[in-house]
LUMVEX-558780 format. One line per 10 residues: number of its first residue (from 0); for each residue x, y, z of C-alpha. Coordinates in nm, 4 decimals, always signed. Layout:
// LUMVEX-558780
NUM) X,Y,Z ~ ...;
***
This chain:
// LUMVEX-558780
0) +2.6622,-0.7578,+1.2447 ~ +2.3206,-0.6053,+1.1748 ~ +2.1136,-0.7365,+0.8845 ~ +2.0915,-0.4724,+0.6110 ~ +1.7688,-0.4141,+0.4167 ~ +1.6881,-0.2120,+0.1069 ~ +1.3424,-0.0508,+0.1095 ~ +1.2256,+0.1020,-0.2173 ~ +0.9431,+0.3542,-0.1902 ~ +1.0358,+0.4014,+0.1749;
10) +0.9156,+0.7626,+0.1891 ~ +0.5602,+0.6610,+0.0983 ~ +0.2732,+0.5984,+0.3379 ~ +0.3138,+0.2239,+0.3833 ~ +0.6869,+0.2136,+0.3119 ~ +0.7647,+0.4612,+0.5887 ~ +0.5703,+0.2562,+0.8447 ~ +0.7631,-0.0499,+0.7280 ~ +1.0892,+0.1408,+0.7857 ~ +0.9816,+0.2196,+1.1433;
20) +0.9129,-0.1484,+1.2080 ~ +1.2362,-0.2741,+1.0500 ~ +1.4499,-0.0283,+1.2482 ~ +1.2703,-0.1367,+1.5649 ~ +1.3666,-0.4968,+1.4799 ~ +1.7329,-0.3986,+1.4498 ~ +1.7817,-0.3770,+1.0723 ~ +2.0196,-0.1305,+0.9139 ~ +1.8237,+0.0375,+0.6357 ~ +1.9016,+0.1884,+0.3007;
30) +1.5875,+0.3624,+0.1766 ~ +1.5438,+0.4568,-0.1871 ~ +1.2724,+0.6887,-0.3187 ~ +1.2543,+0.9368,-0.6061 ~ +0.9892,+1.1362,-0.4120 ~ +0.7457,+1.1313,-0.7027 ~ +0.4688,+1.0461,-0.4559 ~ +0.6677,+0.9835,-0.1360 ~ +0.7362,+1.2641,+0.1113 ~ +1.0445,+1.3376,+0.3178;
40) +0.8207,+1.4351,+0.6089 ~ +0.7250,+1.0659,+0.6406 ~ +1.0832,+0.9644,+0.7225 ~ +1.2318,+1.2855,+0.8668 ~ +1.2172,+1.1351,+1.2166 ~ +1.4372,+0.8465,+1.0992 ~ +1.7240,+1.0511,+0.9583 ~ +1.8811,+1.0836,+1.3025 ~ +1.9105,+0.7046,+1.3254 ~ +2.2616,+0.5713,+1.2805;
50) +2.1317,+0.2680,+1.0930 ~ +1.9368,+0.4702,+0.8378 ~ +2.0546,+0.5858,+0.4948 ~ +1.8385,+0.7664,+0.2373 ~ +1.9120,+0.7758,-0.1358 ~ +1.6974,+0.9909,-0.3630 ~ +1.7117,+0.8145,-0.6967 ~ +1.4957,+0.6574,-0.9665 ~ +1.5006,+0.2776,-0.9447 ~ +1.3955,+0.2591,-1.3103;
60) +1.7632,+0.3251,-1.3794 ~ +2.0288,+0.0758,-1.2795 ~ +2.1687,+0.1311,-0.9313 ~ +2.3621,-0.0666,-0.6717 ~ +2.3169,+0.0007,-0.3008 ~ +2.5800,-0.2526,-0.1966 ~ +2.5299,-0.5827,-0.0134 ~ +2.1915,-0.6334,+0.1517 ~ +2.0259,-0.9253,+0.3266 ~ +1.6700,-0.8257,+0.2365;
70) +1.4926,-0.6226,-0.0320 ~ +1.1465,-0.4798,+0.0371 ~ +1.0103,-0.3466,-0.2940 ~ +0.7379,-0.0929,-0.2147 ~ +0.8066,+0.1631,-0.4888 ~ +0.4987,+0.2547,-0.6916 ~ +0.2263,+0.5161,-0.7007 ~ -0.0571,+0.3464,-0.5122 ~ -0.3475,+0.5906,-0.4960 ~ -0.5878,+0.6487,-0.7865;
80) -0.4947,+1.0174,-0.8072 ~ -0.1243,+0.9334,-0.8278 ~ -0.1291,+0.6424,-1.0693 ~ -0.3795,+0.8112,-1.3013 ~ -0.1532,+1.1183,-1.3126 ~ +0.1680,+0.9156,-1.3417 ~ +0.0526,+0.6225,-1.5518 ~ +0.3747,+0.5770,-1.7496 ~ +0.5871,+0.6020,-1.4353 ~ +0.3624,+0.3429,-1.2681;
90) +0.4128,+0.0980,-1.5547 ~ +0.7875,+0.1641,-1.5557 ~ +0.8392,+0.1025,-1.1851 ~ +0.6342,-0.2176,-1.2075 ~ +0.8576,-0.3406,-1.4878 ~ +1.1989,-0.1692,-1.5179 ~ +1.2179,-0.0831,-1.1494 ~ +1.1264,-0.4358,-1.0484 ~ +1.3930,-0.5807,-1.2800 ~ +1.6546,-0.3589,-1.1164;
100) +1.5676,-0.4438,-0.7556 ~ +1.5345,-0.8151,-0.8338 ~ +1.8829,-0.7963,-0.9872 ~ +2.0109,-0.6581,-0.6560 ~ +1.8425,-0.9407,-0.4646 ~ +1.9921,-1.1922,-0.7091 ~ +2.3410,-1.0404,-0.6933 ~ +2.3591,-1.0342,-0.3138 ~ +2.1468,-1.3474,-0.2529 ~ +1.9042,-1.1351,-0.0546;
110) +1.5524,-1.2315,+0.0406 ~ +1.2973,-1.0331,-0.1584 ~ +0.9453,-0.9187,-0.0678 ~ +0.7292,-0.7214,-0.3088 ~ +0.4200,-0.5190,-0.2310 ~ +0.1492,-0.6312,-0.4698 ~ -0.2172,-0.5379,-0.4458 ~ -0.5754,-0.6545,-0.4358 ~ -0.6108,-0.4629,-0.7642 ~ -0.4698,-0.7766,-0.9274;
120) -0.8213,-0.9159,-0.8815 ~ -0.9758,-0.6217,-1.0717 ~ -1.3552,-0.6018,-1.0472 ~ -1.3798,-0.9548,-0.9057 ~ -1.6329,-1.2199,-0.9992 ~ -1.5238,-1.4250,-0.6967 ~ -1.6098,-1.3031,-0.3483 ~ -1.4258,-1.2978,-0.1146 ~ -1.1046,-1.3131,-0.3127 ~ -0.8667,-1.6055,-0.2596;
130) -0.5065,-1.5980,-0.3816 ~ -0.5941,-1.8717,-0.6319 ~ -0.8388,-1.6395,-0.8124 ~ -0.6888,-1.5088,-1.1382 ~ -0.8884,-1.1877,-1.1448 ~ -1.1195,-0.9918,-1.3749 ~ -0.9133,-0.6978,-1.5001 ~ -0.9695,-0.4585,-1.7900 ~ -0.6206,-0.4529,-1.9394 ~ -0.6857,-0.1336,-2.1408;
140) -0.9029,+0.0604,-1.8959 ~ -0.7939,+0.3783,-1.7138 ~ -0.6956,+0.1807,-1.4019 ~ -0.4913,-0.0714,-1.5997 ~ -0.1667,+0.1236,-1.5569 ~ -0.1685,+0.0156,-1.1917 ~ -0.3462,-0.3196,-1.2135 ~ -0.1327,-0.4523,-1.4970 ~ +0.1908,-0.3060,-1.3581 ~ +0.1376,-0.5067,-1.0407;
150) +0.0337,-0.8199,-1.2281 ~ +0.3538,-0.7957,-1.4325 ~ +0.5506,-0.7363,-1.1110 ~ +0.4135,-1.0631,-0.9745 ~ +0.4982,-1.2512,-1.2957 ~ +0.8522,-1.1096,-1.2944 ~ +0.9037,-1.1930,-0.9277 ~ +0.7983,-1.5540,-0.9851 ~ +1.0260,-1.5742,-1.2905 ~ +1.3284,-1.4677,-1.0835;
160) +1.2297,-1.7257,-0.8233 ~ +1.1920,-2.0051,-1.0797 ~ +1.4851,-1.9257,-1.3095 ~ +1.7362,-1.7638,-1.0707 ~ +1.6275,-1.9164,-0.7370 ~ +1.5730,-1.5750,-0.5779 ~ +1.4101,-1.6206,-0.2363 ~ +1.0902,-1.4239,-0.3038 ~ +0.7642,-1.3342,-0.1276 ~ +0.4572,-1.1461,-0.2520;
170) +0.2008,-0.9656,-0.0382 ~ -0.1320,-0.8669,-0.1919 ~ -0.2299,-0.5599,+0.0063 ~ -0.5932,-0.4652,+0.0506 ~ -0.7147,-0.1151,+0.1423 ~ -0.4862,+0.0114,+0.4171 ~ -0.5261,+0.3372,+0.6094 ~ -0.3723,+0.5371,+0.8917 ~ -0.1382,+0.8297,+0.9647 ~ +0.0868,+0.9656,+0.6856;
180) -0.1680,+0.9179,+0.4076 ~ -0.1874,+1.2185,+0.1780 ~ -0.5125,+1.4121,+0.2039 ~ -0.5562,+1.4327,-0.1710 ~ -0.4564,+1.0808,-0.2714 ~ -0.8054,+0.9782,-0.3827 ~ -0.8489,+0.6815,-0.1513 ~ -1.1650,+0.6377,+0.0518 ~ -1.0496,+0.7077,+0.4083 ~ -0.8436,+1.0248,+0.3429;
190) -1.1156,+1.1623,+0.1147 ~ -1.3851,+1.1123,+0.3768 ~ -1.1714,+1.2322,+0.6691 ~ -1.0704,+1.5474,+0.4826 ~ -1.4263,+1.6315,+0.3801 ~ -1.5735,+1.5552,+0.7225 ~ -1.3133,+1.7634,+0.9070 ~ -1.3719,+2.0547,+0.6689 ~ -1.7473,+2.0281,+0.7184 ~ -1.7970,+1.9464,+0.3504;
200) -2.0303,+1.6871,+0.2057 ~ -1.8704,+1.3441,+0.1743 ~ -1.8500,+1.2320,-0.1894 ~ -1.9921,+0.8841,-0.2417 ~ -1.9679,+0.7361,-0.5914 ~ -2.2648,+0.5565,-0.7414 ~ -2.5155,+0.4592,-0.4733 ~ -2.2380,+0.3764,-0.2269 ~ -2.3246,+0.0056,-0.2350 ~ -1.9809,-0.1035,-0.3549;
210) -1.7833,-0.2649,-0.0730 ~ -1.4292,-0.2361,+0.0636 ~ -1.2356,-0.3887,+0.3509 ~ -1.0119,-0.1520,+0.5491 ~ -0.6977,-0.2614,+0.7351 ~ -0.5268,-0.0336,+0.9873 ~ -0.1606,+0.0223,+0.9015 ~ -0.0083,-0.1424,+1.2108 ~ -0.2031,-0.4624,+1.1390 ~ -0.0885,-0.4526,+0.7766;
220) +0.2774,-0.4097,+0.8713 ~ +0.2593,-0.6964,+1.1207 ~ +0.1233,-0.9242,+0.8478 ~ +0.3937,-0.8164,+0.6058 ~ +0.6707,-0.8831,+0.8584 ~ +0.5311,-1.2275,+0.9331 ~ +0.5272,-1.3040,+0.5610 ~ +0.8865,-1.1800,+0.5325 ~ +0.9910,-1.4320,+0.7988 ~ +0.8038,-1.7176,+0.6290;
230) +0.9084,-1.9499,+0.3471 ~ +0.6001,-1.8822,+0.1300 ~ +0.6813,-1.7816,-0.2279 ~ +0.3297,-1.7451,-0.3693 ~ +0.1010,-1.4446,-0.3086 ~ -0.0587,-1.3963,+0.0323 ~ -0.3555,-1.1664,+0.0996 ~ -0.2924,-0.9301,+0.3902 ~ -0.6018,-0.7260,+0.4662 ~ -0.8977,-0.6968,+0.7000;
240) -1.1886,-0.9230,+0.5985 ~ -1.4472,-0.6986,+0.7682 ~ -1.6485,-0.5632,+0.4745 ~ -1.8292,-0.2286,+0.4567 ~ -2.0231,-0.0512,+0.1880 ~ -1.8755,+0.2849,+0.0941 ~ -2.1855,+0.4497,+0.2346 ~ -2.1359,+0.2698,+0.5678 ~ -1.7742,+0.3861,+0.5723 ~ -1.8835,+0.7462,+0.5146;
250) -2.1255,+0.7187,+0.8056 ~ -1.8516,+0.5756,+1.0313 ~ -1.6223,+0.8690,+0.9458 ~ -1.8962,+1.1219,+1.0214 ~ -1.9575,+0.9479,+1.3545 ~ -1.5899,+0.9381,+1.4577 ~ -1.5137,+1.2975,+1.3548 ~ -1.8352,+1.4370,+1.5038 ~ -1.8946,+1.6162,+1.1731 ~ -2.2331,+1.7468,+1.0624;
260) -2.1455,+1.6737,+0.7002 ~ -2.4001,+1.5233,+0.4647 ~ -2.3515,+1.2863,+0.1699 ~ -2.3160,+1.3892,-0.1937 ~ -2.3551,+1.1245,-0.4644 ~ -2.1444,+1.1336,-0.7797 ~ -2.1020,+0.9226,-1.0938 ~ -1.9269,+0.5899,-1.0425 ~ -1.5800,+0.5892,-1.2086 ~ -1.5080,+0.3404,-1.4871;
270) -1.3920,-0.0062,-1.3690 ~ -1.4419,+0.0834,-1.0027 ~ -1.4592,-0.2576,-0.8273 ~ -1.8064,-0.3388,-0.6962 ~ -1.6770,-0.5510,-0.4088 ~ -1.3456,-0.6140,-0.2426 ~ -1.2843,-0.8436,+0.0521 ~ -0.9831,-1.0649,+0.1199 ~ -1.0028,-1.4300,+0.2042 ~ -0.7230,-1.4445,+0.4642;
280) -0.7370,-1.8169,+0.5338 ~ -0.3833,-1.8538,+0.3990 ~ -0.2442,-1.5766,+0.6217 ~ -0.4204,-1.7195,+0.9258 ~ -0.2909,-2.0696,+0.8554 ~ +0.0648,-1.9968,+0.7408 ~ +0.1439,-1.6827,+0.9388 ~ -0.0936,-1.7100,+1.2355 ~ -0.1907,-1.3542,+1.1447 ~ -0.5259,-1.1846,+1.1734;
290) -0.5987,-0.8117,+1.2028 ~ -0.6911,-0.6797,+1.5465 ~ -0.8092,-0.3212,+1.4960 ~ -1.1734,-0.2647,+1.3875 ~ -1.2623,+0.0259,+1.1610 ~ -1.4001,+0.2654,+1.4236 ~ -1.0944,+0.2201,+1.6437 ~ -0.8565,+0.2687,+1.3512 ~ -1.0388,+0.5843,+1.2458 ~ -1.0078,+0.7221,+1.5993;
300) -0.6369,+0.6337,+1.6030 ~ -0.5940,+0.8251,+1.2732 ~ -0.8018,+1.1271,+1.3714 ~ -0.5289,+1.3475,+1.5219 ~ -0.3103,+1.3015,+1.2146 ~ -0.5898,+1.3963,+0.9745 ~ -0.6886,+1.6942,+1.1888 ~ -0.3316,+1.8240,+1.1785 ~ -0.3051,+1.7605,+0.8041 ~ -0.6286,+1.9506,+0.7351;
310) -0.5209,+2.2378,+0.9612 ~ -0.1806,+2.2557,+0.7884 ~ -0.3430,+2.2576,+0.4443 ~ -0.5786,+2.5350,+0.5545 ~ -0.2859,+2.7399,+0.6898 ~ -0.0873,+2.6882,+0.3691 ~ -0.3786,+2.8059,+0.1565 ~ -0.4404,+3.1172,+0.3687;
***
């Protein structure tokens, strides 16, 4: 009998890639998404699979998908554009939604993995960031709807582990990129790819000296699956420790796309982290995981998708 997994947020960028990987490993999937930020086009290719079921519903309301062996909780707006627009929904899914899916894991004695985020570290005073670092987060700032939702999600997950013995895992995801990202989601790579492919100036905030670390999606999914198979209950950073300034990233995108775009500087948003780089010692030691795909290669692997997305947007506008 096939293992059955629930994936919340499965029509999103990362969730849909996770669904691909789980089906390839032989899971039967029930995917839940309210399509607030997810897109059916991300999972349309899976609907022909006999082991795939899609339910369009809001996990902030009680639901029961039936017995499952695993719960992968990936439901949440994740891009700045989305969580700033849907702040209340972001806080709800981090709290009410997480209660509901943890209740399912508890009821059916399923293993549970939740997608957390490097945003739990806020604008960090420790660099690189280890899982033991408690973070430097503005709890009332404009980004707090996402940061604090995920921090509460982690607290709730650990509470269900401690009080109800739910078999939990937590992945802290650092900047991930690749096909299926929305062009207008406000994250660095899609912004730069879209602007470069349109021949527009690339928007760099501040002086572009703030740093990020970019992990290609297939590397990220491999790390998540290894964590799912482990017995680790505390957070694990899964991200690429190669660190770039935002300006360097813009220059890499221009190089890969062959664009003649220039750089336009704009005001730095409030609470924008000045540096972000994962310490992945724990993932290397516990999971024997390390990312394989460098930034230039990952950008080239994403290029056809972004070209098609830009062309489709242009056609739609015309």
